[in-house]
C-alpha positions as CSV (number, residue, x, y, z in Angstrom):
1,M,-9.0,20.0,1.0
2,P,-4.9,20.0,2.2
3,L,-4.0,19.3,6.2
4,D,-1.7,21.8,7.5
5,L,0.5,19.8,10.0
6,G,1.8,22.1,13.0
7,P,4.0,22.0,15.6
8,G,4.1,19.1,17.1
9,G,1.9,17.6,15.0
10,S,2.8,13.8,13.2
11,L,1.9,12.4,9.8
12,E,0.1,9.7,11.4
13,K,-2.3,12.1,13.5
14,H,-3.2,13.7,10.1
15,I,-3.6,10.7,7.6
16,L,-5.5,9.6,10.5
17,E,-8.0,12.4,10.6
18,G,-8.6,12.7,7.2
19,L,-9.4,8.9,6.8
20,I,-11.9,8.9,9.9
21,K,-13.4,11.3,7.7
22,S,-14.0,8.8,4.8
23,E,-14.6,6.4,7.3
24,D,-17.5,7.9,8.4
25,K,-19.3,9.3,4.8
26,F,-18.5,5.1,4.4
27,N,-20.2,4.0,7.3
28,Q,-23.2,6.0,6.9
29,S,-24.5,4.6,3.4
30,I,-23.4,1.4,4.1
31,S,-25.6,-1.0,6.8
32,Q,-23.6,-3.4,9.2
33,N,-25.8,-6.3,7.4
34,F,-24.3,-5.6,3.9
35,R,-21.0,-5.7,5.8
36,T,-21.3,-9.3,7.8
37,R,-23.2,-10.7,4.2
38,G,-19.7,-10.0,2.8
39,F,-17.4,-11.8,4.7
40,Q,-19.3,-14.6,5.0
41,K,-19.8,-14.7,1.6
42,G,-16.2,-14.0,0.9
43,L,-14.9,-10.2,-0.1
44,T,-15.9,-9.4,-3.5
45,P,-13.5,-7.2,-5.8
46,F,-16.4,-4.1,-4.7
47,F,-16.7,-4.7,-0.8
48,I,-12.6,-4.7,-1.1
49,L,-12.4,-1.5,-2.5
50,L,-15.3,-0.4,0.4
51,N,-12.8,-2.7,3.4
52,S,-9.8,-0.8,2.3
53,L,-11.5,2.5,3.3
54,T,-13.0,2.0,6.1
55,S,-10.4,0.0,7.9
56,S,-7.8,2.6,7.0
57,T,-7.9,4.1,9.9
58,K,-7.4,1.2,12.1
59,L,-3.9,0.5,9.7
60,V,-2.7,4.5,10.3
61,K,-3.0,3.5,14.1
62,L,-0.7,-0.2,13.4
63,I,1.6,2.0,11.2
64,S,1.7,4.4,14.6
65,S,2.0,2.2,17.2
66,W,4.9,0.7,15.2
67,G,6.7,3.7,15.9
68,L,6.8,5.2,12.6
69,R,7.4,8.8,12.5
70,R,6.7,11.8,10.3
71,D,9.2,11.3,7.1
72,R,13.0,12.8,8.1
73,S,15.1,11.7,4.9
74,N,15.3,15.6,3.7
75,R,17.9,17.6,5.2
76,P,16.5,19.8,8.6
77,P,13.8,22.3,9.1
78,P,15.4,25.7,7.7
79,S,15.8,28.4,10.4
80,P,13.5,30.8,11.3
81,R,15.1,33.7,9.7
82,L,15.5,31.0,6.5
83,R,11.8,30.2,7.1
84,Q,10.8,33.9,6.9
85,D,12.6,34.3,3.4
86,E,11.1,31.6,1.8
87,G,7.0,32.9,2.4
88,L,7.1,30.5,4.9
89,R,4.1,31.1,7.8
90,V,6.6,31.6,11.1
91,S,4.5,33.0,14.4
92,K,5.7,36.2,16.2
93,G,7.6,35.6,18.6
94,N,7.6,32.2,17.7
95,S,10.1,29.9,15.9
96,R,7.5,27.3,15.4
97,M,6.4,26.5,12.4
98,K,3.8,24.6,9.6
99,Y,6.0,23.6,7.0
100,M,4.2,19.7,5.6
101,K,0.6,19.1,4.4
102,I,-0.9,16.5,4.1
103,N,-3.3,16.2,1.0
104,I,-6.4,14.0,1.6
105,V,-7.2,13.6,-1.9
106,K,-3.7,12.9,-2.9
107,L,-4.2,9.4,-0.4
108,I,-7.5,8.4,-1.6
109,V,-6.3,8.5,-5.0
110,S,-2.8,6.7,-3.6
111,I,-4.5,4.6,-2.3
112,L,-7.3,3.7,-4.9
113,V,-4.4,3.1,-7.7
114,C,-3.4,0.0,-5.9
115,Q,-6.5,-1.3,-4.6
116,L,-7.3,-1.2,-7.9
117,A,-4.9,-3.8,-9.3
118,G,-5.5,-5.8,-6.3
119,I,-9.3,-6.1,-7.3
120,I,-8.2,-6.3,-11.7
121,G,-5.7,-9.4,-9.3
122,S,-8.6,-11.1,-8.1
123,I,-10.5,-11.8,-11.4
124,F,-7.9,-14.1,-12.5
125,T,-7.3,-16.0,-8.6
126,A,-11.6,-15.8,-7.2
127,P,-12.6,-18.6,-10.6
128,S,-9.3,-21.0,-9.6
129,V,-9.4,-20.9,-5.5
130,A,-11.8,-22.9,-5.1
131,T,-11.2,-25.4,-8.1
132,W,-7.9,-25.9,-9.4
133,Y,-6.0,-23.9,-6.9
134,L,-7.7,-26.8,-3.8
135,A,-7.0,-29.5,-5.7
136,L,-3.4,-28.8,-5.8
137,N,-0.2,-30.7,-3.8
138,K,1.1,-27.7,-1.4
139,P,3.9,-27.3,1.2
140,S,3.5,-27.8,4.5
141,F,3.5,-23.8,5.4
142,T,0.7,-22.8,2.9
143,P,-1.3,-20.8,4.5
144,P,-5.1,-20.7,5.1
145,N,-7.2,-19.1,1.8
146,W,-9.5,-17.1,4.2
147,L,-5.7,-14.7,4.6
148,F,-4.8,-14.0,2.0
149,A,-7.4,-10.9,1.0
150,P,-6.9,-9.8,4.2
151,V,-2.7,-9.4,4.2
152,W,-3.4,-8.2,0.5
153,I,-5.9,-5.7,1.4
154,I,-3.2,-4.5,4.8
155,L,-0.5,-4.9,2.0
156,F,-2.0,-2.6,-1.3
157,L,-2.8,0.0,1.7
158,L,0.4,0.2,3.1
159,M,1.5,1.0,-0.9
160,G,-0.7,3.3,-1.8
161,I,0.8,5.5,1.2
162,S,3.9,4.8,0.3
163,L,3.1,6.3,-3.3
164,Y,1.3,9.4,-1.5
165,L,3.8,9.7,0.1
166,I,6.3,9.8,-2.9
167,W,3.6,11.6,-4.7
168,Q,3.7,14.4,-2.7
169,K,7.3,15.4,-2.9
170,G,6.4,15.6,-6.8
171,F,8.1,14.4,-9.9
172,A,9.5,17.2,-11.7
173,E,12.8,15.5,-10.1
174,K,14.2,12.8,-12.7
175,E,14.7,10.5,-9.7
176,N,11.8,10.8,-8.1
177,K,10.1,10.0,-11.6
178,K,12.6,6.8,-12.0
179,A,10.6,6.0,-8.6
180,L,6.9,5.8,-9.9
181,L,8.5,4.3,-13.1
182,W,9.4,1.4,-10.1
183,F,6.3,1.2,-8.9
184,I,4.8,1.4,-11.9
185,L,6.6,-1.9,-13.1
186,Q,6.0,-3.6,-9.9
187,L,2.3,-2.5,-9.7
188,V,1.9,-4.0,-13.4
189,F,4.0,-7.6,-12.9
190,N,1.5,-8.0,-9.4
191,I,-1.8,-8.1,-11.5
192,L,0.2,-10.7,-13.9
193,W,2.1,-13.1,-11.7
194,S,-2.6,-13.1,-10.7
195,F,-3.0,-13.7,-14.2
196,V,-0.4,-16.3,-15.2
197,F,0.0,-18.5,-11.5
198,F,-4.5,-18.2,-10.7
199,G,-6.0,-17.4,-14.8
200,L,-3.4,-19.7,-17.1
201,Q,-2.7,-22.2,-14.2
202,S,0.7,-22.3,-14.5
203,P,3.1,-23.0,-11.9
204,I,6.5,-22.2,-13.8
205,Y,5.1,-19.4,-15.5
206,G,3.7,-18.0,-12.2
207,L,7.3,-18.7,-11.1
208,V,9.2,-16.8,-13.6
209,V,6.7,-13.8,-13.1
210,I,7.0,-13.7,-9.3
211,V,11.0,-13.8,-8.8
212,I,10.9,-10.8,-11.4
213,L,7.9,-8.6,-9.0
214,W,10.1,-9.5,-6.4
215,I,13.1,-7.8,-8.1
216,F,10.9,-4.6,-8.8
217,I,9.9,-4.4,-5.6
218,L,13.5,-4.0,-3.9
219,E,14.0,-1.6,-7.3
220,T,11.4,0.2,-6.1
221,I,12.5,0.3,-2.2
222,L,15.9,1.3,-2.5
223,Q,14.2,3.8,-5.2
224,F,11.6,5.2,-2.8
225,M,14.4,5.5,0.4
226,K,16.0,7.6,-1.5
227,I,13.7,10.0,-1.4
228,S,11.5,9.2,1.9
229,K,13.0,6.6,4.2
230,L,8.9,6.3,5.4
231,A,8.3,5.2,1.9
232,G,10.7,2.8,1.7
233,K,9.7,1.3,5.1
234,L,6.2,1.0,4.1
235,L,7.2,-1.9,1.2
236,I,8.8,-4.3,3.2
237,P,5.9,-6.2,4.8
238,Y,4.8,-6.2,0.7
239,I,8.1,-7.5,0.0
240,L,8.1,-10.1,2.8
241,W,4.7,-11.9,1.6
242,V,5.5,-12.3,-1.7
243,T,9.7,-14.2,-0.6
244,L,6.8,-16.1,0.9
245,A,4.8,-16.1,-1.9
246,A,7.4,-17.4,-4.0
247,F,9.0,-20.2,-1.9
248,L,4.8,-21.3,-2.0
249,N,5.1,-20.7,-5.7
250,F,8.4,-23.0,-6.4
251,S,7.1,-26.2,-3.9
252,I,4.1,-26.3,-5.6
253,W,5.8,-26.4,-9.4
254,Q,7.6,-29.0,-7.8
255,L,4.9,-31.1,-6.0
256,N,2.9,-31.0,-9.0
257,M,5.1,-32.0,-11.7
């Protein structure tokens, strides 16, 4: 059920409220022992999905600490008289109003779609990480293997929130449809890179794919910024990480020619 974002509220507060409910439901059905064993064995695809949902409240708190506030990319709220003409609720003698809603279902679906892309990519990645990738010559700035899973969980979660903010605007406008198309393209190439680099064990073709992926992410950010500045900003950590991954991909190709 959509939640009203009332006077003095914030986007982060109400996202947090909905995600806390989701977290409570998962915590009741998943024992602490299972979560502990999951970390010890490595994040399996199923555990990645559950962990993404149960850790989402922490990420929203992190977003809040960065000082990201309710998206103000649209024009300023209309005057009290105009709001009455539009049929929006306005309290008598009070110009405050409820003019933004948070749809928890859409938010969770958006996050799940992005996490699903990560799960599909992990199918190609997992078998090669401990074998082929381990034997490669790698540059000194290579992150430790354990860091990749939690970073990608966070990035896909940010990506899901970003997608939700665009979804909330609707896709009737041509500009919104264009932004969604770029988002889908970058998500497909994200999976494709895992398949090419790890699945096919090809650094050179992986480099080609990740360069295209970087371009698609940049275009997605630019398109999202036109609709929602917050949605665009949430993808900045993603493009920074892919930039690092592209340099790592290039260096691995050079060192293992």
